[in-house]
C-alpha angles and dihedrals in degrees: 000000000000107000139094099225140017113205130205110178109303096347125090125195114201124215126212086268087077095066123117130222097260100058131002090221096058128067129251107246088242094067100059089038087060091049091051090050091048092051092045095053094042094052112101124243133189092244135013110296133173129205107263100171136001123190115194116194112196098210095179136352110296111230125225093247142067119347125186114213120214122183124189131181107232094178131004116189142153091264105024143037117195117194135187113208121187132189118203133188117199089346092306117121109237101164132028117184133187113204121187117200120191129203109275111212130145112257131193101226127193117240111293145165095231096108115090113209120223113266098182117051115234122234115259112279088243098047115143117263113267134201117293125259120271129337097308120122089194129054096350091054089065093061130091106214126187118181117230101176130007128025135280112256095009115114119241142059119339142170121217134175111225130196120183104228099181121065112255091212129029113258094003135102114242107243121224089247089057089047094052091047096051095041090051089064091066091070095103093046095046094049101030115155098193135062111275090212093056104032140036119217108190123179118226094197145006129213122189120184118192128203091190138350115288121237139205131016102283117077121185120220109195097185143181137175128215117197126206128205101262105053096279128118146165127225122195141168148185114242123213139167128194091290096058136267118341111163152001132236130202131186132189103222131196116206116206134164116251 
C-alpha cells in the first residue's frame, strides 16, 4: 500500500500517509486540498473550463479515516463555473471549498509582459527521490524536496521544489493541479518563523489562484510568512513549474506555544 487515499464513488478512505506533523490521527492540509482539486477538475462543465481559484476552509481537524465528498454547482454560466466542495467525516463537515473555474479557450494575445520567467531552475523530471519534508512520518515523508533558496531549519523565507512521490489516489496518476494544491499547503512549513519544537503554526485555510494550468511533477513553492502582534500570521508563496510562474497561494495561520 503506497497511496494516500482509496476512493469508491464519492467516498475517500485515508491511509496513514495522509497524516500531518502535529498529530498522526489528523490529516496534513495538503491531503484534503488534493481531494478538492481532484473533485473540481473531474466535475463536468458545459464548455471547457480550467480551475482559476480554489479556497479551502479547514473548518475542523480532518481525521485520518473515511471522508464523504459532496460537490454542488453554485453558479453555471457561459464563462464561469463556481463549485462548492465539502468533505465530511461521520456526517460532520471538516472542509468546505469554493472553486472558481473559468472558460478555457485559446486566445491570440498581443505582446505583453504578463509572463514571469523562471528564476530558480527546477530539478530534472527524473531526478532521484529525496528525503521527505520536515519531521513528518506521514504526508510529508511522501514528498521529494529540493531547496532552491534559504536553508533547512532556518526561520525565514525559502523556496523549495516539491515532487509528490506517493500516489494521492490508489490506481490514479496525480495530476499537476493536485500537485500544485497539495504543495501550496506547505507554505507555513517552508517559511516558518518560529521553532517547530516549541510552537505550532497551523493554517485554517488555503487559497490558490492560477494564471494557467500547471504542468509536470515538480512544483516550486517560493514562500514567506508575515506575523502579526496577536498570534496571527499569513503565509504566502509564488508557485512555478518548469515553464515559469503560474500561481500564488495564501494561508491564514495561527501560532500557539506547544
